[in-house]
Biotite code that builds the C-alpha atoms (Angstrom):
import biotite.structure as struc

atoms = struc.array([
    struc.Atom([112.964, 164.551, 110.369], chain_id="A", res_id=1, res_name="UNK", atom_name="CA", element="C"),
    struc.Atom([114.298, 162.406, 113.024], chain_id="A", res_id=2, res_name="UNK", atom_name="CA", element="C"),
    struc.Atom([112.577, 160.183, 115.603], chain_id="A", res_id=3, res_name="UNK", atom_name="CA", element="C"),
    struc.Atom([113.750, 162.593, 118.204], chain_id="A", res_id=4, res_name="UNK", atom_name="CA", element="C"),
    struc.Atom([112.426, 166.120, 116.466], chain_id="A", res_id=5, res_name="UNK", atom_name="CA", element="C"),
    struc.Atom([109.134, 165.951, 118.426], chain_id="A", res_id=6, res_name="UNK", atom_name="CA", element="C"),
    struc.Atom([110.240, 165.601, 121.916], chain_id="A", res_id=7, res_name="UNK", atom_name="CA", element="C"),
    struc.Atom([110.331, 168.756, 124.415], chain_id="A", res_id=8, res_name="UNK", atom_name="CA", element="C"),
    struc.Atom([113.416, 168.279, 126.626], chain_id="A", res_id=9, res_name="UNK", atom_name="CA", element="C"),
    struc.Atom([112.001, 171.050, 129.030], chain_id="A", res_id=10, res_name="UNK", atom_name="CA", element="C"),
    struc.Atom([109.066, 168.895, 129.867], chain_id="A", res_id=11, res_name="UNK", atom_name="CA", element="C"),
    struc.Atom([111.742, 165.975, 130.944], chain_id="A", res_id=12, res_name="UNK", atom_name="CA", element="C"),
    struc.Atom([112.002, 165.079, 134.616], chain_id="A", res_id=13, res_name="UNK", atom_name="CA", element="C"),
    struc.Atom([115.773, 164.701, 134.343], chain_id="A", res_id=14, res_name="UNK", atom_name="CA", element="C"),
    struc.Atom([116.099, 161.024, 134.933], chain_id="A", res_id=15, res_name="UNK", atom_name="CA", element="C"),
    struc.Atom([119.135, 161.302, 132.942], chain_id="A", res_id=16, res_name="UNK", atom_name="CA", element="C"),
    struc.Atom([122.004, 164.080, 132.438], chain_id="A", res_id=17, res_name="UNK", atom_name="CA", element="C"),
    struc.Atom([123.183, 165.243, 128.782], chain_id="A", res_id=18, res_name="UNK", atom_name="CA", element="C"),
    struc.Atom([126.553, 163.824, 130.054], chain_id="A", res_id=19, res_name="UNK", atom_name="CA", element="C"),
    struc.Atom([124.832, 160.345, 130.734], chain_id="A", res_id=20, res_name="UNK", atom_name="CA", element="C"),
    struc.Atom([123.450, 160.714, 126.897], chain_id="A", res_id=21, res_name="UNK", atom_name="CA", element="C"),
    struc.Atom([126.601, 161.438, 125.614], chain_id="A", res_id=22, res_name="UNK", atom_name="CA", element="C"),
    struc.Atom([128.180, 158.264, 127.449], chain_id="A", res_id=23, res_name="UNK", atom_name="CA", element="C"),
    struc.Atom([125.559, 156.080, 126.108], chain_id="A", res_id=24, res_name="UNK", atom_name="CA", element="C"),
    struc.Atom([125.829, 157.429, 122.549], chain_id="A", res_id=25, res_name="UNK", atom_name="CA", element="C"),
    struc.Atom([129.878, 157.066, 122.493], chain_id="A", res_id=26, res_name="UNK", atom_name="CA", element="C"),
    struc.Atom([129.630, 153.618, 123.704], chain_id="A", res_id=27, res_name="UNK", atom_name="CA", element="C"),
    struc.Atom([127.051, 152.546, 121.064], chain_id="A", res_id=28, res_name="UNK", atom_name="CA", element="C"),
    struc.Atom([129.022, 154.336, 118.364], chain_id="A", res_id=29, res_name="UNK", atom_name="CA", element="C"),
    struc.Atom([132.410, 152.830, 119.270], chain_id="A", res_id=30, res_name="UNK", atom_name="CA", element="C"),
    struc.Atom([131.112, 148.976, 119.755], chain_id="A", res_id=31, res_name="UNK", atom_name="CA", element="C"),
    struc.Atom([130.522, 148.101, 116.141], chain_id="A", res_id=32, res_name="UNK", atom_name="CA", element="C"),
    struc.Atom([127.317, 145.909, 117.600], chain_id="A", res_id=33, res_name="UNK", atom_name="CA", element="C"),
    struc.Atom([124.263, 144.736, 115.740], chain_id="A", res_id=34, res_name="UNK", atom_name="CA", element="C"),
    struc.Atom([121.032, 146.146, 116.939], chain_id="A", res_id=35, res_name="UNK", atom_name="CA", element="C"),
    struc.Atom([120.434, 143.261, 119.279], chain_id="A", res_id=36, res_name="UNK", atom_name="CA", element="C"),
    struc.Atom([123.859, 143.516, 121.039], chain_id="A", res_id=37, res_name="UNK", atom_name="CA", element="C"),
    struc.Atom([123.494, 147.388, 121.122], chain_id="A", res_id=38, res_name="UNK", atom_name="CA", element="C"),
    struc.Atom([120.009, 146.925, 122.668], chain_id="A", res_id=39, res_name="UNK", atom_name="CA", element="C"),
    struc.Atom([121.665, 144.936, 125.353], chain_id="A", res_id=40, res_name="UNK", atom_name="CA", element="C"),
    struc.Atom([123.952, 148.093, 126.081], chain_id="A", res_id=41, res_name="UNK", atom_name="CA", element="C"),
    struc.Atom([120.767, 150.174, 126.278], chain_id="A", res_id=42, res_name="UNK", atom_name="CA", element="C"),
    struc.Atom([119.135, 147.981, 128.667], chain_id="A", res_id=43, res_name="UNK", atom_name="CA", element="C"),
    struc.Atom([122.196, 147.524, 130.784], chain_id="A", res_id=44, res_name="UNK", atom_name="CA", element="C"),
    struc.Atom([122.558, 151.442, 131.097], chain_id="A", res_id=45, res_name="UNK", atom_name="CA", element="C"),
    struc.Atom([118.711, 151.857, 131.936], chain_id="A", res_id=46, res_name="UNK", atom_name="CA", element="C"),
    struc.Atom([118.968, 148.896, 134.597], chain_id="A", res_id=47, res_name="UNK", atom_name="CA", element="C"),
    struc.Atom([122.262, 150.425, 136.046], chain_id="A", res_id=48, res_name="UNK", atom_name="CA", element="C"),
    struc.Atom([120.228, 153.860, 136.840], chain_id="A", res_id=49, res_name="UNK", atom_name="CA", element="C"),
    struc.Atom([117.077, 151.929, 138.155], chain_id="A", res_id=50, res_name="UNK", atom_name="CA", element="C"),
    struc.Atom([115.264, 151.992, 135.169], chain_id="A", res_id=51, res_name="UNK", atom_name="CA", element="C"),
    struc.Atom([113.529, 149.395, 132.875], chain_id="A", res_id=52, res_name="UNK", atom_name="CA", element="C"),
    struc.Atom([112.818, 149.234, 129.180], chain_id="A", res_id=53, res_name="UNK", atom_name="CA", element="C"),
    struc.Atom([111.339, 146.741, 126.695], chain_id="A", res_id=54, res_name="UNK", atom_name="CA", element="C"),
    struc.Atom([113.307, 144.758, 124.248], chain_id="A", res_id=55, res_name="UNK", atom_name="CA", element="C"),
    struc.Atom([111.664, 146.252, 121.311], chain_id="A", res_id=56, res_name="UNK", atom_name="CA", element="C"),
    struc.Atom([112.148, 149.918, 122.615], chain_id="A", res_id=57, res_name="UNK", atom_name="CA", element="C"),
    struc.Atom([115.822, 149.171, 123.510], chain_id="A", res_id=58, res_name="UNK", atom_name="CA", element="C"),
    struc.Atom([116.539, 148.278, 119.854], chain_id="A", res_id=59, res_name="UNK", atom_name="CA", element="C"),
    struc.Atom([114.356, 151.200, 118.463], chain_id="A", res_id=60, res_name="UNK", atom_name="CA", element="C"),
    struc.Atom([116.156, 153.547, 120.897], chain_id="A", res_id=61, res_name="UNK", atom_name="CA", element="C"),
    struc.Atom([119.830, 152.114, 120.057], chain_id="A", res_id=62, res_name="UNK", atom_name="CA", element="C"),
    struc.Atom([119.103, 152.362, 116.448], chain_id="A", res_id=63, res_name="UNK", atom_name="CA", element="C"),
    struc.Atom([117.886, 156.012, 116.675], chain_id="A", res_id=64, res_name="UNK", atom_name="CA", element="C"),
    struc.Atom([120.970, 156.862, 119.103], chain_id="A", res_id=65, res_name="UNK", atom_name="CA", element="C"),
    struc.Atom([123.595, 155.332, 116.539], chain_id="A", res_id=66, res_name="UNK", atom_name="CA", element="C"),
    struc.Atom([121.835, 157.800, 113.847], chain_id="A", res_id=67, res_name="UNK", atom_name="CA", element="C"),
    struc.Atom([123.951, 160.784, 112.634], chain_id="A", res_id=68, res_name="UNK", atom_name="CA", element="C"),
    struc.Atom([122.907, 164.221, 114.026], chain_id="A", res_id=69, res_name="UNK", atom_name="CA", element="C"),
    struc.Atom([121.280, 163.046, 117.024], chain_id="A", res_id=70, res_name="UNK", atom_name="CA", element="C"),
    struc.Atom([121.798, 165.618, 119.883], chain_id="A", res_id=71, res_name="UNK", atom_name="CA", element="C"),
    struc.Atom([122.647, 164.812, 123.464], chain_id="A", res_id=72, res_name="UNK", atom_name="CA", element="C"),
    struc.Atom([119.478, 166.587, 124.401], chain_id="A", res_id=73, res_name="UNK", atom_name="CA", element="C"),
    struc.Atom([117.232, 164.772, 121.945], chain_id="A", res_id=74, res_name="UNK", atom_name="CA", element="C"),
    struc.Atom([118.707, 161.118, 123.431], chain_id="A", res_id=75, res_name="UNK", atom_name="CA", element="C"),
    struc.Atom([118.193, 162.477, 126.872], chain_id="A", res_id=76, res_name="UNK", atom_name="CA", element="C"),
    struc.Atom([114.449, 163.272, 126.212], chain_id="A", res_id=77, res_name="UNK", atom_name="CA", element="C"),
    struc.Atom([114.017, 159.719, 124.442], chain_id="A", res_id=78, res_name="UNK", atom_name="CA", element="C"),
    struc.Atom([115.539, 157.863, 127.247], chain_id="A", res_id=79, res_name="UNK", atom_name="CA", element="C"),
    struc.Atom([113.246, 159.503, 129.874], chain_id="A", res_id=80, res_name="UNK", atom_name="CA", element="C"),
    struc.Atom([110.320, 158.914, 127.672], chain_id="A", res_id=81, res_name="UNK", atom_name="CA", element="C"),
    struc.Atom([110.966, 155.382, 127.363], chain_id="A", res_id=82, res_name="UNK", atom_name="CA", element="C"),
    struc.Atom([112.443, 154.580, 130.993], chain_id="A", res_id=83, res_name="UNK", atom_name="CA", element="C"),
    struc.Atom([110.109, 152.496, 133.099], chain_id="A", res_id=84, res_name="UNK", atom_name="CA", element="C"),
    struc.Atom([110.588, 152.560, 137.044], chain_id="A", res_id=85, res_name="UNK", atom_name="CA", element="C"),
    struc.Atom([111.886, 149.111, 138.302], chain_id="A", res_id=86, res_name="UNK", atom_name="CA", element="C"),
])
């Protein structure tokens, strides 16, 4: 069971599109960065859309997104769960 299995996408407020999620996952998968560098990509992604995220959450999200079998809708739901309005 992945970290994302318990999230209900229908309850989200659509802060991020599935396309946003795919773009972020592609960038993380192609980067070959360590967890801290990947967390910086997540943080920059969130900040660029007007949201903040803690360093710890960014590392956890980056690791989970890089995991196999993660669907765009699951990534979208997780991003929306951890997004903090700046």
